[in-house]
C-alpha positions as CSV (number, residue, x, y, z in Angstrom):
1,X,-0.1,-5.6,-13.5
2,X,-1.2,-4.9,-9.9
3,X,-4.7,-3.5,-9.2
4,X,-6.7,-2.5,-6.3
5,X,-10.5,-3.2,-6.6
6,X,-13.3,-2.6,-4.2
7,X,-15.9,-5.4,-4.1
8,X,-18.5,-6.2,-1.4
9,X,-17.2,-8.6,1.3
10,X,-19.9,-11.1,0.6
11,X,-19.0,-11.4,-3.1
12,X,-15.3,-11.7,-2.1
13,X,-16.1,-14.5,0.3
14,X,-18.2,-16.2,-2.4
15,X,-15.2,-16.2,-4.7
16,X,-12.7,-17.3,-2.0
17,X,-15.0,-20.3,-1.2
18,X,-14.7,-21.3,-4.8
19,X,-18.4,-21.0,-5.4
20,X,-19.8,-19.8,-8.8
21,X,-20.0,-16.1,-9.0
22,X,-20.3,-15.2,-12.8
23,X,-16.5,-14.9,-13.5
24,X,-15.7,-16.9,-16.5
25,X,-12.0,-16.0,-16.8
26,X,-10.0,-18.4,-14.7
27,X,-7.0,-16.1,-14.5
28,X,-9.2,-13.2,-13.1
29,X,-10.9,-15.6,-10.7
30,X,-7.5,-16.9,-9.5
31,X,-6.2,-13.4,-9.3
32,X,-9.0,-12.4,-6.9
33,X,-8.6,-15.6,-4.9
34,X,-4.9,-15.0,-4.5
35,X,-5.2,-11.3,-3.8
36,X,-4.3,-9.6,-0.6
37,X,-7.1,-7.9,1.2
38,X,-6.3,-4.5,2.7
39,X,-6.8,-4.5,6.5
40,X,-10.0,-2.9,7.7
41,X,-9.4,0.8,8.8
42,X,-6.1,1.0,7.0
43,X,-4.5,4.5,6.8
44,X,-3.5,6.4,3.8
45,X,-1.2,4.3,1.5
46,X,1.7,6.0,-0.1
47,X,4.8,5.0,-2.1
48,X,7.6,5.3,0.4
49,X,10.0,4.0,-2.4
50,X,9.9,7.8,-3.4
51,X,12.2,8.4,-0.5
52,X,15.1,6.6,-2.1
53,X,14.3,8.6,-5.4
54,X,14.3,11.9,-3.5
55,X,17.5,11.0,-1.5
56,X,19.7,11.9,-4.3
57,X,18.1,15.4,-4.7
58,X,19.8,18.3,-3.1
59,X,16.8,18.7,-0.6
60,X,17.1,15.1,0.4
61,X,14.3,14.1,2.9
62,X,16.8,12.1,5.1
63,X,17.8,13.4,8.3
64,X,21.0,11.9,9.8
65,X,20.9,11.7,13.7
66,X,22.9,10.2,16.5
67,X,20.6,9.0,19.3
68,X,22.1,7.4,22.3
69,X,25.3,6.9,20.6
70,X,23.7,5.1,17.6
71,X,23.7,6.6,14.0
72,X,20.3,6.5,12.4
73,X,18.4,8.0,9.5
74,X,15.0,9.7,9.9
75,X,12.4,11.3,7.6
76,X,10.2,14.1,8.7
77,X,6.4,13.7,9.1
78,X,6.0,16.7,6.8
79,X,7.8,14.9,4.0
80,X,5.8,11.6,4.6
81,X,2.5,13.5,4.6
82,X,3.5,15.2,1.3
83,X,4.0,11.9,-0.6
84,X,1.3,11.2,-3.2
85,X,-1.6,9.1,-2.0
86,X,-2.0,5.8,-3.7
87,X,-5.1,4.7,-1.7
88,X,-7.1,6.9,0.6
89,X,-7.5,5.9,4.3
90,X,-10.5,3.8,5.2
91,X,-12.6,5.5,7.7
């Protein structure tokens, strides 16, 4: 299972430095140590995998374009903005 948690940076640094912090479950402790912090000031996080799911619908969000002779696929900003938010933006 993947989980996003919000903990104070000081507590996170204590855990990362392998100092005692009151976590008795080694698995939980290691999960925190091996976790990936979200970058400060990140934007809204959405599931862009939904694009592939919606691609097979009649109202596919994919736009096919030829730019400078090269074939490309694009997705409208309106569609991207309509995707469900997983994590709100930070600041």
